[in-house]
N, CA, C, O and the ligand as a Tripos MOL2 file, in Angstrom:
@<TRIPOS>MOLECULE
protein
  305   303    77     0     0
PROTEIN
NO_CHARGES

@<TRIPOS>ATOM
      1 N           0.8390   -1.3220    0.0420 N.3       1 MET1
      2 CA          0.0230   -0.0230    0.0200 C.3       1 MET1
      3 C           0.9350    1.2380   -0.0190 C.2       1 MET1
      4 O           1.9010    1.3930    0.7280 O.2       1 MET1
      5 N           0.5530    2.0650   -0.9080 N.am      2 PRO2
      6 CA          1.5980    3.2450   -1.0710 C.3       2 PRO2
      7 C           1.2940    4.4360   -0.0700 C.2       2 PRO2
      8 O           0.2010    4.9960    0.0020 O.2       2 PRO2
      9 N           2.2710    4.7100    0.5990 N.am      3 ILE3
     10 CA          2.1210    6.0270    1.5510 C.3       3 ILE3
     11 C           2.9030    7.0810    0.9180 C.2       3 ILE3
     12 O           4.1050    6.8400    0.8110 O.2       3 ILE3
     13 N           2.5430    8.0350    0.5400 N.am      4 TYR4
     14 CA          3.1820    9.2030   -0.1200 C.3       4 TYR4
     15 C           3.2330   10.3360    0.7590 C.2       4 TYR4
     16 O           2.4270   10.5170    1.6710 O.2       4 TYR4
     17 N           4.2670   11.1570    0.4540 N.am      5 GLU5
     18 CA          4.4130   12.3900    1.2760 C.3       5 GLU5
     19 C           3.9050   13.5460    0.4400 C.2       5 GLU5
     20 O           4.2740   13.6780   -0.7270 O.2       5 GLU5
     21 N           3.0520   14.3950    1.0310 N.am      6 TYR6
     22 CA          2.6720   15.6110    0.2480 C.3       6 TYR6
     23 C           2.9870   17.0220    0.8390 C.2       6 TYR6
     24 O           3.0600   17.2250    2.0510 O.2       6 TYR6
     25 N           3.1280   17.7670    0.0970 N.am      7 HIS7
     26 CA          3.0950   19.2890    0.5900 C.3       7 HIS7
     27 C           2.0250   20.1210    0.2410 C.2       7 HIS7
     28 O           1.7180   20.2390   -0.9460 O.2       7 HIS7
     29 N           1.3220   20.8070    1.2610 N.am      8 CYS8
     30 CA          0.2210   21.6260    1.1720 C.3       8 CYS8
     31 C           0.6190   23.0840    0.7630 C.2       8 CYS8
     32 O           1.3620   23.7540    1.4800 O.2       8 CYS8
     33 N           0.1500   23.5060   -0.2970 N.am      9 LYS9
     34 CA          0.4230   24.6670   -0.7920 C.3       9 LYS9
     35 C          -0.2650   25.8380   -0.0670 C.2       9 LYS9
     36 O           0.2320   26.9640   -0.0600 O.2       9 LYS9
     37 N          -1.3690   25.5500    0.5120 N.am     10 THR10
     38 CA         -2.1880   26.5630    1.2490 C.3      10 THR10
     39 C          -1.4700   26.8330    2.5630 C.2      10 THR10
     40 O          -1.1740   27.9890    2.8660 O.2      10 THR10
     41 N          -1.1730   25.7810    3.3690 N.am     11 CYS11
     42 CA         -0.6350   26.1620    4.6920 C.3      11 CYS11
     43 C           0.9180   25.6560    4.9280 C.2      11 CYS11
     44 O           1.4640   25.6260    6.0310 O.2      11 CYS11
     45 N           1.5040   25.2760    3.7180 N.am     12 ASP12
     46 CA          2.9020   25.0260    3.6640 C.3      12 ASP12
     47 C           3.2310   23.7660    4.5190 C.2      12 ASP12
     48 O           4.4010   23.7400    4.9010 O.2      12 ASP12
     49 N           2.5170   22.8010    4.8720 N.am     13 LYS13
     50 CA          2.7400   21.7940    5.6630 C.3      13 LYS13
     51 C           3.0600   20.4650    4.8210 C.2      13 LYS13
     52 O           2.4600   20.1920    3.7810 O.2      13 LYS13
     53 N           3.8740   19.8230    5.2740 N.am     14 ASP14
     54 CA          4.3030   18.3830    4.7290 C.3      14 ASP14
     55 C           3.6100   17.3700    5.4190 C.2      14 ASP14
     56 O           3.5790   17.4280    6.6480 O.2      14 ASP14
     57 N           3.0230   16.4090    4.7940 N.am     15 PHE15
     58 CA          2.3520   15.3330    5.5240 C.3      15 PHE15
     59 C           2.3800   13.9750    4.5870 C.2      15 PHE15
     60 O           2.6360   13.9290    3.3840 O.2      15 PHE15
     61 N           2.0860   13.0160    5.3610 N.am     16 GLU16
     62 CA          2.0190   11.6140    4.7220 C.3      16 GLU16
     63 C           0.5590   11.3270    4.4580 C.2      16 GLU16
     64 O          -0.2830   11.7820    5.2320 O.2      16 GLU16
     65 N           0.2160   10.6170    3.4380 N.am     17 CYS17
     66 CA         -1.0710   10.1110    3.2300 C.3      17 CYS17
     67 C          -1.0010    8.6460    2.4700 C.2      17 CYS17
     68 O          -0.1820    8.3810    1.5900 O.2      17 CYS17
     69 N          -1.9030    7.8390    2.9170 N.am     18 LEU18
     70 CA         -2.1600    6.5920    2.3440 C.3      18 LEU18
     71 C          -3.1030    6.7960    1.1940 C.2      18 LEU18
     72 O          -4.2470    7.1800    1.4360 O.2      18 LEU18
     73 N          -2.7070    6.5650   -0.0530 N.am     19 VAL19
     74 CA         -3.4570    6.8590   -1.2910 C.3      19 VAL19
     75 C          -3.8810    5.5200   -1.8800 C.2      19 VAL19
     76 O          -3.1370    4.5450   -1.9800 O.2      19 VAL19
     77 N          -5.2260    5.5810   -2.2790 N.am     20 PHE20
     78 CA         -5.8210    4.4190   -3.1270 C.3      20 PHE20
     79 C          -6.3460    4.7830   -4.3400 C.2      20 PHE20
     80 O          -7.4020    5.4000   -4.4740 O.2      20 PHE20
     81 N          -5.4060    4.2980   -5.5040 N.am     21 GLY21
     82 CA         -5.8720    4.7300   -6.6120 C.3      21 GLY21
     83 C          -5.7800    6.2040   -6.8720 C.2      21 GLY21
     84 O          -4.8530    6.8780   -6.4200 O.2      21 GLY21
     85 N          -6.8610    6.7570   -7.6890 N.am     22 GLY22
     86 CA         -6.6200    8.2290   -7.7850 C.3      22 GLY22
     87 C          -7.3760    9.1270   -6.6890 C.2      22 GLY22
     88 O          -7.6570   10.3040   -6.9170 O.2      22 GLY22
     89 N          -7.6480    8.5550   -5.6210 N.am     23 ASP23
     90 CA         -8.2560    9.3290   -4.6350 C.3      23 ASP23
     91 C          -7.6080   10.7470   -4.5520 C.2      23 ASP23
     92 O          -6.4030   10.9330   -4.7220 O.2      23 ASP23
     93 N          -8.5560   11.7770   -4.2610 N.am     24 PRO24
     94 CA         -8.0430   12.9980   -4.0150 C.3      24 PRO24
     95 C          -7.5300   13.1190   -2.5730 C.2      24 PRO24
     96 O          -8.0660   12.5210   -1.6400 O.2      24 PRO24
     97 N          -6.4310   13.9500   -2.4340 N.am     25 VAL25
     98 CA         -5.7360   14.1160   -1.1810 C.3      25 VAL25
     99 C          -5.9570   15.3990   -0.6810 C.2      25 VAL25
    100 O          -5.8450   16.3970   -1.3930 O.2      25 VAL25
    101 N          -6.2730   15.4380    0.5330 N.am     26 ALA26
    102 CA         -6.7490   16.6900    1.3300 C.3      26 ALA26
    103 C          -5.7360   16.8610    2.5520 C.2      26 ALA26
    104 O          -5.4010   15.8540    3.1750 O.2      26 ALA26
    105 N          -5.2500   18.0950    2.9020 N.am     27 CYS27
    106 CA         -4.4370   18.4450    3.7190 C.3      27 CYS27
    107 C          -5.1050   18.2190    5.1530 C.2      27 CYS27
    108 O          -6.2200   18.7080    5.3360 O.2      27 CYS27
    109 N          -4.4470   17.4590    6.2450 N.am     28 PRO28
    110 CA         -4.9630   17.3090    7.4100 C.3      28 PRO28
    111 C          -5.0960   18.4560    8.2430 C.2      28 PRO28
    112 O          -5.9150   18.5260    9.1600 O.2      28 PRO28
    113 N          -4.2050   19.4580    7.8950 N.am     29 GLU29
    114 CA         -4.1300   20.5450    8.7430 C.3      29 GLU29
    115 C          -5.2140   21.6090    8.2700 C.2      29 GLU29
    116 O          -5.9110   22.0980    9.1590 O.2      29 GLU29
    117 N          -5.4000   21.9680    7.1100 N.am     30 CYS30
    118 CA         -6.3800   22.8230    6.7370 C.3      30 CYS30
    119 C          -7.5100   22.3220    5.7660 C.2      30 CYS30
    120 O          -8.4130   23.0560    5.3630 O.2      30 CYS30
    121 N          -7.3670   20.9670    5.4240 N.am     31 SER31
    122 CA         -8.2970   20.4510    4.5450 C.3      31 SER31
    123 C          -8.2210   21.0730    3.0780 C.2      31 SER31
    124 O          -9.1480   20.9490    2.2780 O.2      31 SER31
    125 N          -7.2720   21.6170    2.8510 N.am     32 GLY32
    126 CA         -6.9200   22.1620    1.4480 C.3      32 GLY32
    127 C          -6.6080   21.0560    0.6090 C.2      32 GLY32
    128 O          -6.0590   20.0720    1.1060 O.2      32 GLY32
    129 N          -6.9060   21.0950   -0.6760 N.am     33 THR33
    130 CA         -6.7690   20.1430   -1.7580 C.3      33 THR33
    131 C          -5.5840   20.5290   -2.6040 C.2      33 THR33
    132 O          -5.0710   19.7220   -3.3790 O.2      33 THR33
    133 N          -5.1310   21.8170   -2.4480 N.am     34 GLU34
    134 CA         -3.7360   22.1620   -3.1710 C.3      34 GLU34
    135 C          -2.5810   21.5930   -2.7210 C.2      34 GLU34
    136 O          -1.7480   22.2070   -2.0540 O.2      34 GLU34
    137 N          -2.4790   20.3490   -3.0810 N.am     35 VAL35
    138 CA         -1.3660   19.7180   -2.4670 C.3      35 VAL35
    139 C          -0.4350   19.1780   -3.4400 C.2      35 VAL35
    140 O          -0.9500   18.8880   -4.5200 O.2      35 VAL35
    141 N           0.8810   18.9610   -3.3160 N.am     36 CYS36
    142 CA          1.7150   18.4080   -4.3020 C.3      36 CYS36
    143 C           2.4040   17.1400   -3.7440 C.2      36 CYS36
    144 O           2.9520   17.0620   -2.6440 O.2      36 CYS36
    145 N           2.2970   16.1930   -4.6360 N.am     37 ARG37
    146 CA          3.0660   14.8780   -4.0870 C.3      37 ARG37
    147 C           4.4910   14.9260   -4.2040 C.2      37 ARG37
    148 O           5.0570   15.1660   -5.2710 O.2      37 ARG37
    149 N           5.1790   14.6640   -2.9390 N.am     38 LEU38
    150 CA          6.5220   14.5620   -2.8680 C.3      38 LEU38
    151 C           7.3070   13.1510   -3.2970 C.2      38 LEU38
    152 O           7.1000   12.1480   -2.6150 O.2      38 LEU38
    153 N           8.0030   13.1090   -4.1750 N.am     39 MET39
    154 CA          8.5210   11.7260   -4.4570 C.3      39 MET39
    155 C          10.2290   11.8250   -4.5600 C.2      39 MET39
    156 O          10.8590   12.8660   -4.3770 O.2      39 MET39
    157 N          10.7470   10.6810   -4.8500 N.am     40 SER40
    158 CA         12.2040   10.7260   -4.9190 C.3      40 SER40
    159 C          12.6760   11.6520   -6.0700 C.2      40 SER40
    160 O          13.6810   12.3430   -5.9020 O.2      40 SER40
    161 N          12.0180   11.6850   -7.1750 N.am     41 ALA41
    162 CA         12.4520   12.2620   -8.5220 C.3      41 ALA41
    163 C          12.5310   13.8510   -8.0340 C.2      41 ALA41
    164 O          13.3240   14.6550   -8.5250 O.2      41 ALA41
    165 N          11.5670   14.1720   -6.9750 N.am     42 CYS42
    166 CA         11.5370   15.5570   -6.6830 C.3      42 CYS42
    167 C          12.4120   15.9860   -5.5900 C.2      42 CYS42
    168 O          12.3440   17.1120   -5.0960 O.2      42 CYS42
    169 N          13.3420   14.9600   -5.1680 N.am     43 GLY43
    170 CA         14.4010   15.2430   -4.1860 C.3      43 GLY43
    171 C          13.8090   14.7570   -2.9300 C.2      43 GLY43
    172 O          14.4220   15.1170   -1.9250 O.2      43 GLY43
    173 N          12.6630   13.9540   -2.7200 N.am     44 PHE44
    174 CA         12.2750   13.4650   -1.5120 C.3      44 PHE44
    175 C          12.0580   11.9460   -1.4860 C.2      44 PHE44
    176 O          11.5130   11.4960   -2.4930 O.2      44 PHE44
    177 N          12.3670   11.1220   -0.5740 N.am     45 VAL45
    178 CA         12.1530    9.7900   -0.4240 C.3      45 VAL45
    179 C          11.1270    9.3410    0.8060 C.2      45 VAL45
    180 O          11.3450    9.4860    2.0090 O.2      45 VAL45
    181 N          10.0680    8.8150    0.2440 N.am     46 SER46
    182 CA          8.9250    8.3290    1.2960 C.3      46 SER46
    183 C           9.7750    7.3480    2.1870 C.2      46 SER46
    184 O          10.6150    6.5550    1.7620 O.2      46 SER46
    185 N           9.4090    7.5440    3.4880 N.am     47 LYS47
    186 CA          9.8710    6.5110    4.4680 C.3      47 LYS47
    187 C           9.3250    5.1000    4.3930 C.2      47 LYS47
    188 O           8.1270    4.9150    4.1810 O.2      47 LYS47
    189 N          10.1520    4.1310    4.5560 N.am     48 GLY48
    190 CA          9.5930    2.7480    4.4820 C.3      48 GLY48
    191 C           9.4580    2.4350    3.2040 C.2      48 GLY48
    192 O           9.0490    1.2790    3.0940 O.2      48 GLY48
    193 N           9.6440    3.0260    2.0770 N.am     49 GLU49
    194 CA          9.5900    2.5280    0.7120 C.3      49 GLU49
    195 C          11.0440    1.8770    0.2980 C.2      49 GLU49
    196 O          12.1170    2.3480    0.6750 O.2      49 GLU49
    197 N          10.9110    0.7810   -0.4940 N.am     50 GLY50
    198 CA         12.0290    0.2770   -0.9490 C.3      50 GLY50
    199 C          12.5910    1.1490   -2.1900 C.2      50 GLY50
    200 O          11.8200    1.7630   -2.9280 O.2      50 GLY50
    201 N          13.8700    1.1570   -2.3480 N.am     51 GLY51
    202 CA         14.5400    2.0070   -3.3790 C.3      51 GLY51
    203 C          13.8490    1.5230   -4.8480 C.2      51 GLY51
    204 O          13.6290    2.3360   -5.7450 O.2      51 GLY51
    205 N          13.5920    0.3210   -4.9430 N.am     52 GLN52
    206 CA         12.9860   -0.2430   -6.2750 C.3      52 GLN52
    207 C          11.7840    0.3070   -6.5580 C.2      52 GLN52
    208 O          11.5100    0.7920   -7.6560 O.2      52 GLN52
    209 N          10.8960    0.2510   -5.4410 N.am     53 THR53
    210 CA          9.3910    0.6990   -5.4940 C.3      53 THR53
    211 C           9.3580    2.2030   -5.7420 C.2      53 THR53
    212 O           8.6250    2.6890   -6.6030 O.2      53 THR53
    213 N          10.1380    2.9050   -4.9990 N.am     54 THR54
    214 CA         10.1060    4.4300   -5.1960 C.3      54 THR54
    215 C          10.5980    4.7620   -6.6040 C.2      54 THR54
    216 O          10.0470    5.6240   -7.2880 O.2      54 THR54
    217 N          11.6330    4.0640   -7.0090 N.am     55 ARG55
    218 CA         12.0810    4.6830   -8.1640 C.3      55 ARG55
    219 C          11.2010    4.1410   -9.3640 C.2      55 ARG55
    220 O          11.2500    4.7180  -10.4500 O.2      55 ARG55
    221 N          10.4560    3.1150   -9.1830 N.am     56 LYS56
    222 CA          9.4490    2.6340  -10.2850 C.3      56 LYS56
    223 C           8.2660    3.7680  -10.3930 C.2      56 LYS56
    224 O           7.8230    4.2490  -11.4360 O.2      56 LYS56
    225 N           7.8810    4.0620   -9.0930 N.am     57 ALA57
    226 CA          6.6700    4.9800   -9.1360 C.3      57 ALA57
    227 C           7.1600    6.4500   -9.6050 C.2      57 ALA57
    228 O           6.3590    7.1410  -10.2350 O.2      57 ALA57
    229 N           8.2790    6.8810   -9.3550 N.am     58 ALA58
    230 CA          8.7290    8.1130   -9.7060 C.3      58 ALA58
    231 C           8.8800    8.0450  -11.3270 C.2      58 ALA58
    232 O           8.5790    9.0280  -12.0030 O.2      58 ALA58
    233 N           9.3500    6.8690  -11.9070 N.am     59 ALA59
    234 CA          9.2620    6.7960  -13.3820 C.3      59 ALA59
    235 C           8.0110    6.7200  -14.0100 C.2      59 ALA59
    236 O           7.8640    7.2360  -15.1180 O.2      59 ALA59
    237 N           7.0410    6.1120  -13.4120 N.am     60 ASP60
    238 CA          5.5800    5.9380  -14.0180 C.3      60 ASP60
    239 C           4.9160    7.2900  -13.9100 C.2      60 ASP60
    240 O           4.1860    7.6890  -14.8170 O.2      60 ASP60
    241 N           5.1250    7.9320  -12.9350 N.am     61 SER61
    242 CA          4.2830    9.1380  -12.8240 C.3      61 SER61
    243 C           4.9750   10.2610  -12.0260 C.2      61 SER61
    244 O           4.6110   10.5580  -10.8880 O.2      61 SER61
    245 N           5.9580   10.8550  -12.6510 N.am     62 SER62
    246 CA          6.7750   11.7470  -11.9750 C.3      62 SER62
    247 C           6.0460   12.8720  -11.6250 C.2      62 SER62
    248 O           5.5980   13.5280  -12.5650 O.2      62 SER62
    249 N           5.8190   13.2530  -10.4940 N.am     63 CYS63
    250 CA          4.9300   14.3760   -9.9350 C.3      63 CYS63
    251 C           3.7120   14.6630  -10.5590 C.2      63 CYS63
    252 O           3.3610   15.8030  -10.8650 O.2      63 CYS63
    253 N           2.8920   13.3760  -10.8030 N.am     64 SER64
    254 CA          1.4340   13.5800  -11.3090 C.3      64 SER64
    255 C           0.5670   14.1350  -10.4030 C.2      64 SER64
    256 O          -0.5620   14.5410  -10.6810 O.2      64 SER64
    257 N           1.1960   14.1610   -9.0860 N.am     65 GLY65
    258 CA          0.3290   14.6980   -7.9830 C.3      65 GLY65
    259 C           0.0710   16.1930   -8.1310 C.2      65 GLY65
    260 O          -0.9030   16.7320   -7.6070 O.2      65 GLY65
    261 N           0.9770   16.8460   -8.8630 N.am     66 CYS66
    262 CA          0.9340   18.3110   -8.9850 C.3      66 CYS66
    263 C          -0.5540   18.7200   -9.7410 C.2      66 CYS66
    264 O          -0.8150   18.2190  -10.8350 O.2      66 CYS66
    265 N          -1.2110   19.3710   -9.2840 N.am     67 SER67
    266 CA         -2.4660   19.8770   -9.8570 C.3      67 SER67
    267 C          -2.4630   21.3360  -10.2470 C.2      67 SER67
    268 O          -3.4730   21.8830  -10.6890 O.2      67 SER67
    269 N          -1.4640   21.8750  -10.1000 N.am     68 ALA68
    270 CA         -1.1960   23.2330  -10.5310 C.3      68 ALA68
    271 C           0.0200   23.3830  -11.5430 C.2      68 ALA68
    272 O           0.8300   22.4620  -11.6470 O.2      68 ALA68
    273 N           0.1310   24.4250  -12.2090 N.am     69 THR69
    274 CA          1.3000   24.6670  -13.1290 C.3      69 THR69
    275 C           2.5860   24.6570  -12.5820 C.2      69 THR69
    276 O           3.5980   24.2760  -13.1710 O.2      69 THR69
    277 N           2.5130   25.1430  -11.2860 N.am     70 SER70
    278 CA          3.7080   25.2610  -10.5320 C.3      70 SER70
    279 C           3.7470   24.5990   -9.2440 C.2      70 SER70
    280 O           2.7890   24.6010   -8.4710 O.2      70 SER70
    281 N           4.9530   23.9820   -8.9950 N.am     71 CYS71
    282 CA          4.8100   22.8890   -7.6990 C.3      71 CYS71
    283 C           6.1440   23.4290   -6.9940 C.2      71 CYS71
    284 O           7.2400   23.2700   -7.5330 O.2      71 CYS71
    285 N           5.9940   24.0830   -5.7470 N.am     72 SER72
    286 CA          7.0800   24.3400   -4.8430 C.3      72 SER72
    287 C           7.9520   23.3430   -4.3670 C.2      72 SER72
    288 O           9.1030   23.5140   -3.9650 O.2      72 SER72
    289 N           7.1560   22.0120   -4.4620 N.am     73 GLY73
    290 CA          7.9600   20.8660   -3.7350 C.3      73 GLY73
    291 C           9.0400   20.3610   -5.0100 C.2      73 GLY73
    292 O          10.1410   19.9290   -4.6690 O.2      73 GLY73
    293 N           8.7900   20.4110   -6.0550 N.am     74 CYS74
    294 CA          9.7320   19.7930   -7.1900 C.3      74 CYS74
    295 C          10.0850   20.7020   -8.3600 C.2      74 CYS74
    296 O          10.8700   20.3180   -9.2270 O.2      74 CYS74
    297 N           9.5080   21.9130   -8.3920 N.am     75 GLY75
    298 CA          9.7730   22.7390   -9.5420 C.3      75 GLY75
    299 C           9.1150   22.3450  -10.7290 C.2      75 GLY75
    300 O           9.4810   22.7570  -11.8300 O.2      75 GLY75
    301 N           8.1970   21.5980  -10.5760 N.am     76 HIS76
    302 CA          7.4410   21.0150  -11.9260 C.3      76 HIS76
    303 C           6.5450   22.2030  -12.2010 C.2      76 HIS76
    304 O           5.7780   22.1890  -13.1640 O.2      76 HIS76
    305 ZN         -2.7420   22.7320    4.5580 Zn       77 ZN77
@<TRIPOS>BOND
     1     1     2 1
     2     2     3 1
     3     3     4 2
     4     3     5 am
     5     5     6 1
     6     6     7 1
     7     7     8 2
     8     7     9 am
     9     9    10 1
    10    10    11 1
    11    11    12 2
    12    11    13 am
    13    13    14 1
    14    14    15 1
    15    15    16 2
    16    15    17 am
    17    17    18 1
    18    18    19 1
    19    19    20 2
    20    19    21 am
    21    21    22 1
    22    22    23 1
    23    23    24 2
    24    23    25 am
    25    25    26 1
    26    26    27 1
    27    27    28 2
    28    27    29 am
    29    29    30 1
    30    30    31 1
    31    31    32 2
    32    31    33 am
    33    33    34 1
    34    34    35 1
    35    35    36 2
    36    35    37 am
    37    37    38 1
    38    38    39 1
    39    39    40 2
    40    39    41 am
    41    41    42 1
    42    42    43 1
    43    43    44 2
    44    43    45 am
    45    45    46 1
    46    46    47 1
    47    47    48 2
    48    47    49 am
    49    49    50 1
    50    50    51 1
    51    51    52 2
    52    51    53 am
    53    53    54 1
    54    54    55 1
    55    55    56 2
    56    55    57 am
    57    57    58 1
    58    58    59 1
    59    59    60 2
    60    59    61 am
    61    61    62 1
    62    62    63 1
    63    63    64 2
    64    63    65 am
    65    65    66 1
    66    66    67 1
    67    67    68 2
    68    67    69 am
    69    69    70 1
    70    70    71 1
    71    71    72 2
    72    71    73 am
    73    73    74 1
    74    74    75 1
    75    75    76 2
    76    75    77 am
    77    77    78 1
    78    78    79 1
    79    79    80 2
    80    79    81 am
    81    81    82 1
    82    82    83 1
    83    83    84 2
    84    83    85 am
    85    85    86 1
    86    86    87 1
    87    87    88 2
    88    87    89 am
    89    89    90 1
    90    90    91 1
    91    91    92 2
    92    91    93 am
    93    93    94 1
    94    94    95 1
    95    95    96 2
    96    95    97 am
    97    97    98 1
    98    98    99 1
    99    99   100 2
   100    99   101 am
   101   101   102 1
   102   102   103 1
   103   103   104 2
   104   103   105 am
   105   105   106 1
   106   106   107 1
   107   107   108 2
   108   107   109 am
   109   109   110 1
   110   110   111 1
   111   111   112 2
   112   111   113 am
   113   113   114 1
   114   114   115 1
   115   115   116 2
   116   115   117 am
   117   117   118 1
   118   118   119 1
   119   119   120 2
   120   119   121 am
   121   121   122 1
   122   122   123 1
   123   123   124 2
   124   123   125 am
   125   125   126 1
   126   126   127 1
   127   127   128 2
   128   127   129 am
   129   129   130 1
   130   130   131 1
   131   131   132 2
   132   131   133 am
   133   133   134 1
   134   134   135 1
   135   135   136 2
   136   135   137 am
   137   137   138 1
   138   138   139 1
   139   139   140 2
   140   139   141 am
   141   141   142 1
   142   142   143 1
   143   143   144 2
   144   143   145 am
   145   145   146 1
   146   146   147 1
   147   147   148 2
   148   147   149 am
   149   149   150 1
   150   150   151 1
   151   151   152 2
   152   151   153 am
   153   153   154 1
   154   154   155 1
   155   155   156 2
   156   155   157 am
   157   157   158 1
   158   158   159 1
   159   159   160 2
   160   159   161 am
   161   161   162 1
   162   162   163 1
   163   163   164 2
   164   163   165 am
   165   165   166 1
   166   166   167 1
   167   167   168 2
   168   167   169 am
   169   169   170 1
   170   170   171 1
   171   171   172 2
   172   171   173 am
   173   173   174 1
   174   174   175 1
   175   175   176 2
   176   175   177 am
   177   177   178 1
   178   178   179 1
   179   179   180 2
   180   179   181 am
   181   181   182 1
   182   182   183 1
   183   183   184 2
   184   183   185 am
   185   185   186 1
   186   186   187 1
   187   187   188 2
   188   187   189 am
   189   189   190 1
   190   190   191 1
   191   191   192 2
   192   191   193 am
   193   193   194 1
   194   194   195 1
   195   195   196 2
   196   195   197 am
   197   197   198 1
   198   198   199 1
   199   199   200 2
   200   199   201 am
   201   201   202 1
   202   202   203 1
   203   203   204 2
   204   203   205 am
   205   205   206 1
   206   206   207 1
   207   207   208 2
   208   207   209 am
   209   209   210 1
   210   210   211 1
   211   211   212 2
   212   211   213 am
   213   213   214 1
   214   214   215 1
   215   215   216 2
   216   215   217 am
   217   217   218 1
   218   218   219 1
   219   219   220 2
   220   219   221 am
   221   221   222 1
   222   222   223 1
   223   223   224 2
   224   223   225 am
   225   225   226 1
   226   226   227 1
   227   227   228 2
   228   227   229 am
   229   229   230 1
   230   230   231 1
   231   231   232 2
   232   231   233 am
   233   233   234 1
   234   234   235 1
   235   235   236 2
   236   235   237 am
   237   237   238 1
   238   238   239 1
   239   239   240 2
   240   239   241 am
   241   241   242 1
   242   242   243 1
   243   243   244 2
   244   243   245 am
   245   245   246 1
   246   246   247 1
   247   247   248 2
   248   247   249 am
   249   249   250 1
   250   250   251 1
   251   251   252 2
   252   251   253 am
   253   253   254 1
   254   254   255 1
   255   255   256 2
   256   255   257 am
   257   257   258 1
   258   258   259 1
   259   259   260 2
   260   259   261 am
   261   261   262 1
   262   262   263 1
   263   263   264 2
   264   263   265 am
   265   265   266 1
   266   266   267 1
   267   267   268 2
   268   267   269 am
   269   269   270 1
   270   270   271 1
   271   271   272 2
   272   271   273 am
   273   273   274 1
   274   274   275 1
   275   275   276 2
   276   275   277 am
   277   277   278 1
   278   278   279 1
   279   279   280 2
   280   279   281 am
   281   281   282 1
   282   282   283 1
   283   283   284 2
   284   283   285 am
   285   285   286 1
   286   286   287 1
   287   287   288 2
   288   287   289 am
   289   289   290 1
   290   290   291 1
   291   291   292 2
   292   291   293 am
   293   293   294 1
   294   294   295 1
   295   295   296 2
   296   295   297 am
   297   297   298 1
   298   298   299 1
   299   299   300 2
   300   299   301 am
   301   301   302 1
   302   302   303 1
   303   303   304 2
@<TRIPOS>SUBSTRUCTURE
     1 MET1         2 RESIDUE 1 A MET
     2 PRO2         6 RESIDUE 1 A PRO
     3 ILE3        10 RESIDUE 1 A ILE
     4 TYR4        14 RESIDUE 1 A TYR
     5 GLU5        18 RESIDUE 1 A GLU
     6 TYR6        22 RESIDUE 1 A TYR
     7 HIS7        26 RESIDUE 1 A HIS
     8 CYS8        30 RESIDUE 1 A CYS
     9 LYS9        34 RESIDUE 1 A LYS
    10 THR10       38 RESIDUE 1 A THR
    11 CYS11       42 RESIDUE 1 A CYS
    12 ASP12       46 RESIDUE 1 A ASP
    13 LYS13       50 RESIDUE 1 A LYS
    14 ASP14       54 RESIDUE 1 A ASP
    15 PHE15       58 RESIDUE 1 A PHE
    16 GLU16       62 RESIDUE 1 A GLU
    17 CYS17       66 RESIDUE 1 A CYS
    18 LEU18       70 RESIDUE 1 A LEU
    19 VAL19       74 RESIDUE 1 A VAL
    20 PHE20       78 RESIDUE 1 A PHE
    21 GLY21       82 RESIDUE 1 A GLY
    22 GLY22       86 RESIDUE 1 A GLY
    23 ASP23       90 RESIDUE 1 A ASP
    24 PRO24       94 RESIDUE 1 A PRO
    25 VAL25       98 RESIDUE 1 A VAL
    26 ALA26      102 RESIDUE 1 A ALA
    27 CYS27      106 RESIDUE 1 A CYS
    28 PRO28      110 RESIDUE 1 A PRO
    29 GLU29      114 RESIDUE 1 A GLU
    30 CYS30      118 RESIDUE 1 A CYS
    31 SER31      122 RESIDUE 1 A SER
    32 GLY32      126 RESIDUE 1 A GLY
    33 THR33      130 RESIDUE 1 A THR
    34 GLU34      134 RESIDUE 1 A GLU
    35 VAL35      138 RESIDUE 1 A VAL
    36 CYS36      142 RESIDUE 1 A CYS
    37 ARG37      146 RESIDUE 1 A ARG
    38 LEU38      150 RESIDUE 1 A LEU
    39 MET39      154 RESIDUE 1 A MET
    40 SER40      158 RESIDUE 1 A SER
    41 ALA41      162 RESIDUE 1 A ALA
    42 CYS42      166 RESIDUE 1 A CYS
    43 GLY43      170 RESIDUE 1 A GLY
    44 PHE44      174 RESIDUE 1 A PHE
    45 VAL45      178 RESIDUE 1 A VAL
    46 SER46      182 RESIDUE 1 A SER
    47 LYS47      186 RESIDUE 1 A LYS
    48 GLY48      190 RESIDUE 1 A GLY
    49 GLU49      194 RESIDUE 1 A GLU
    50 GLY50      198 RESIDUE 1 A GLY
    51 GLY51      202 RESIDUE 1 A GLY
    52 GLN52      206 RESIDUE 1 A GLN
    53 THR53      210 RESIDUE 1 A THR
    54 THR54      214 RESIDUE 1 A THR
    55 ARG55      218 RESIDUE 1 A ARG
    56 LYS56      222 RESIDUE 1 A LYS
    57 ALA57      226 RESIDUE 1 A ALA
    58 ALA58      230 RESIDUE 1 A ALA
    59 ALA59      234 RESIDUE 1 A ALA
    60 ASP60      238 RESIDUE 1 A ASP
    61 SER61      242 RESIDUE 1 A SER
    62 SER62      246 RESIDUE 1 A SER
    63 CYS63      250 RESIDUE 1 A CYS
    64 SER64      254 RESIDUE 1 A SER
    65 GLY65      258 RESIDUE 1 A GLY
    66 CYS66      262 RESIDUE 1 A CYS
    67 SER67      266 RESIDUE 1 A SER
    68 ALA68      270 RESIDUE 1 A ALA
    69 THR69      274 RESIDUE 1 A THR
    70 SER70      278 RESIDUE 1 A SER
    71 CYS71      282 RESIDUE 1 A CYS
    72 SER72      286 RESIDUE 1 A SER
    73 GLY73      290 RESIDUE 1 A GLY
    74 CYS74      294 RESIDUE 1 A CYS
    75 GLY75      298 RESIDUE 1 A GLY
    76 HIS76      302 RESIDUE 1 A HIS
    77 ZN77       305 GROUP 0 **** ****
């Protein structure tokens, strides 16, 4: 089960979230949905993930969590 790290653009908080499929992610702090997924390709590595899994996920969907044109977490 993938646990990703996210960065909330609204309150500038980083948090981890268990994600099922394409479920939308909301910030636990402010319930905002302006969040950016942090992955190894963006300079962050999720805790507890094997290197192989992390690398594969990054290659498959590099920063697909970005919902805006700019992402402060990865520069995407
Ligand atoms: Zn927030």
